[in-house]
N, C-alpha and C positions, 0 to 999 in steps of 0.2 A: 314797861314800856317807856322808851325815851321819844320825845317829840320836841324838834327844834324849829322854833318859828321866828320869822321876821315880823316885828311888831306892826310894820307898814305895809304887810303882803296885802296887794288889792287883787292878786289872782286867786288866792286861797285866804279870804279873811279869817282873822281868828275867831271873832266873834260868831261867825257862821259855821266854823269847821272844828278848830281845835278845841275851843271852850265847851260846845256840846258833846262832843266826841269823848273828852276827859271827863266830863259828867257822867256819861254813860258807863265808862270803864269803872270809875269809883264806885257807882251805884251798883254795879255788877260784882263789887268786891275786888277789883283789880287795882294795880297801882300804875300810875302813869307819871311821869317827872316831864315838865316843860321847860326848856330853856328858850328864854325870850333873848332876840337880838333887836336891841333898841335902834330905831331909826332905819331899820333894813327892811327891803321889799321881799319881794319873792325870791330874788337872787342877791348874793351868793348863796348857796345851801351850806356851805361849810362855816366853820367858826375860826377866828383868827388864832385861837388857843383851844386845840381839840382835848385838853386835859379833862373838862367835864364830861365828855364823851367817853373817854377811856375810863376814867372813875366810875362811871356808870356802869360800865362793862364788866370791869374787874369786881365792883361789888356784886353786881348781879351773878357772876361766876362763882362768887365764893360761898353762895348759899347751897 
C-alpha cells in the first residue's frame, strides 16, 4: 500500500489518520509505504516528480 501525505495537512492530519492507519496495517502484517511532502498541506495531491509512485507500482507488480 502506498500513501502520499502532505506534512502540513490540516484537513486530514497525519497524526490522527496516516500514522494510526499505518500502525494497524503493519500490526496486521501488511506493508505500507508513506511518501511525505514537506511543507505541503492537503493540496496538491500530486508529486512534482512522480517517479517514486511509478517505482512503487513497478516493484509491487514484479512480485
